[in-house]
N, C-alpha and C positions, 0 to 999 in steps of 0.2 A: 324048291322053290322055282318057279318056273323062269324060261330064260325069256329076253327080247322077242321071242313069239309069244310067250306063254300064256296063260290063261289064269285062273279064278283059283283062290280058296275054299273048299266046300266043308272046311269043318269049322269051328270056332273055338278060341281057347278059354278054360278056365281065367277068372280073375285074377288067380294067383299068379297065371304068362305074364302079366304086367310087368314087367323087370325089366333092370338093365345089370349087364354081368359087371364083373369088376375090372377097373380098367387096367392095361400094364402098360408098363413103357416100353419102348420101342429095347433097349436094354435088359426087358426080362421077355423078351422075344414079344413081344406084338408088333404091333402095323401102325402104329401113331407117335408122331412125335411135337412139344409145344413150340413155336418160333417164339421172338423174341418180342412181338409185338402182342402176344396173348393166343393166337391160331392154332388150332392143332390142326393136323394135318393126317387123315386116314387114308394108306392105300386100299383102294378099291380095285380090285382084278387091275387093268391097265391105267385105269388112272388116279390121281390125287383129286383127294375132296378137301376142303380146309372148310373148319367149325369151329364153332364157341361154345363153350358149356360151362355151366355154373350149378352148385348143389348138389344133393345126394339122394337117395330114394328113389321113387318113383318116376320114371323117365316123361318128360313133356318135350316135342318135336314140335321145333317154329319153324316153318316154311316162308319164308321171303316174296315180295311180291317183284314184278317188273320196274327193271332199272334199281332194284335195291341189292344187299346184301345180307349177310348176320349184323352188319354194326346198326342197322334199321332196327335190331330187339336187342340194343342197351338196356332199353326203361324194363325187358320184359327180364332176361337176364339177371337184373341186379334185385327187380321187386317178387319173382315170384321163386326164386331159389330157395328160401326158406324152408317151403312145401314140395318142392320137386327137381329134378334134375334136370335142368331144362339145358338141351341142346339146339341148338341154331347152324343149320349147314349152311356154306354159298354153295349153289345149288352148280351144276357143269354149265360155264359160261358166265358165271356172276364172281364178285367179288376176288378175293384169291383163288377159285377153284379154276382150271384151265379148261377151253374151250372142246366139245364135244366134237365127234367127227359128223358132218354132214352127210344125209339128212339125219332130225335128230328130235324126234315128235315127244308128246305128253304122256306117252306112256312110256318110251325110253326115258327120259326123266324120271318116270315111277318105279322102272327098273333099277334106275342106278340108286334111287332111294333106298328100295329096298335094300338091295348091295350095302349103302353106306349103315343103315343099320344094325346089319349082321357083321357088320366090319367093327360096327362100336360098340358091338353086344349086347343090343336091343331086340328081343325077343318081341314084343308085344308093348306100345304106347298108347298117350293121348297126343292128338295128333291139333297143332293149331296152323294153321294156312291163311295168309293175307290177300288177297286180289291174285294175281297169279297161283301164288302158293297154295290158295284155297283149291282151284282148279286141280292143282295136281296132288293134295292132298284127296281129293273125289278120286282121281284116278288109282291112287294108291289104294285106298278101300277097295273098288271094285276090282282091281286084280288080286288081292292079298288081305280081305276081309275082319281076316283073323289075327291081324296086327294091330288092330287099330280097338282102342279102348272106347276112350270117349274122343268127339270130333269138335272139332270148335271152328268154324269158317268166318272169316273178318272179309268186309268188305270187297266179296269175291264175285266169280259170274260161273255160269255153266258154260264159260268159253263164250266171248263174244259174241261167236255164233247162235248161240244157244240160250243169250240174256239179251240181246239187242237187233235195232232193225237192220237188215243188211246193209243200206246204205251208211249206218253208221259204224256198219264192222267195216267197210271200204274206204270209206275215209280214214279211219285211225289204221288200218295197213296201208296205205299210202305213208299215210304223215311218218309213222314209226320206219318204213324202208327209206324214209327220205332223210331223216333223221340219224342214222345208221353209218351214213355215209357226210355225217356233218364233224366238224370240230365240236370236242366239247361243253366247249363252252357257250355255243350258240345253241344247244342240244339243254343244258341245262338253266337257261336263261328263258326258256320256252317253258319248260315243264315245272320248273321251281319259283315258287310254291303255289300255283294256281291249280295246279291239276291234282296236288295231294293233298292241302292243307283248305281248310274257312279262313281262319286269320292265324298265321304262322309268328311268332318271335323271330327278331332278325336271327338270332342266337339257332331258332328250332331250323331256317332257312338254311342258314349255311351249312348245319349240320347236313342237312340232305343234299345240299349242292355239292359237294363235297361227294358223297355216296353216289349220286349220278354220275357225275365229273370221271369217274371211273368206268364205267360200263362199256362193256366187251363187243365192240360192233358184227363179231357173228352174236355172241350170247345175245346181243339186242336183237338180230333179226331172225334168229332162229325162235325166241320168245315171242316174237311180235306174231312171228307165223303161228306160232300153236293155239295163242289166245285167239286168232281171225278162224282159224281153222278146225278146234274143238267145240263137240257139243255133246255135254255133260248131262243133260237133261232127262236121258232114260236111266241113268246111273241115281239120280236124287230119290225117285221113289224107292230104290232098295236100299237106302242107309236107313239101317234099324239100329244103330248104337246111339246111346244118347247122345244127343247137337245142338251146339248153341250157335247161335247166329249173332255175329256183331258186327253193326254196322254204324259210322259216322251220319249220323243226323243231317251233314252236306255235302255226303260223298257226290260228286261232281261226276267220275268217271264209272260208280256201279251207284245208281240212285235207289233211291229205295226200294221203288218199283221191284226191284230185281231181289232184294231183300225179302219181297213180299211171295214172291215167284219160290224162292226156294222154301220159304215156310210153309207154304200149302204143298209145296211136292216132299219133302220130309216130315213123315210122320213122328208126330210128338217132339218136333223140335221148339226151340226154344227163340225168342227171338229179342234183344237187348239194343234199342239204339241208342248211340254214345253224343249226347248234345254238344252242338260246339266244336264237333269232330269233322274233317273228310274222310277222301278217299286213304290217306293212311292213319287211323283213328289211334291204333297202338303209340303212335308217335306223338302225336298232337295231344292226345287226352290218355297220357299213360295211365296216370291212379285212377281215372274211372275204367279203363280199360281190364288192368289189373284187377282191379277190384270186382267186375264182372266174371272173369276168368275162374279167379278163386275161388267166389260163392257156386260157380256151377261146377266148379275140380272136387270143390271141397266135402258136398252135400253126399251123404250116403244114396246108396244105390238104393230103389225100392222094390 
């Protein structure tokens, strides 16, 4: 496996390689421990990564977006676990995972993700990334294509640099750098619900506000920088695994024009638009989102 300077995998694994090794507790010699709030913690090299998991069988790894963590996948952990072993991590710098050392790029996060998969015994997986997590999924595919079976990209970007006008990129960059230094309550009031949802219920808005309020200033800044500086457009045309694009019809952060960019660039990709959903479509319309995920993943490979 490549290190931080690494390259890409050259060979594909067989479909039978889509697997997850049996879990071991720390008492059995493994590196994972379950905390009292349901979080697992994996020792991954020098860092500890928090994650949640549910179900058994073929793994499906969930990658959260910017200002989110594994809590944003609550409905997917519950709704997809009958068919898959669902694993949702807190990326370094988010949720209960400590901040990484600076500098830290999307490539560094992809290496951390690959190491995390090793630590939890996953050799090959279905990969679902939302927003920033979709960008990370693209980078993991670029570095380790043999580890990805089917790819699901939701409300994402080819980096802001690769999907948005330069003026919009600079406006977003400036806003994020400013917000990283502000009190959490001010950030929450500006971002939730209008940046994430079309018509959020009070309960959904409160749930998202609770997640955003826990943002890490360092992780916030590093993720914003990676969004602004990354351009994955050259990766899109190399994606040759079955790919589903899921987009909220009312996504104000990554509009449907970006979905069309992805659909045109990724050969054979499928685009499904979720009515009544905004940028965090998996939380706003979880039943529709989960139904489309299951339809795609349970369909036999032709």
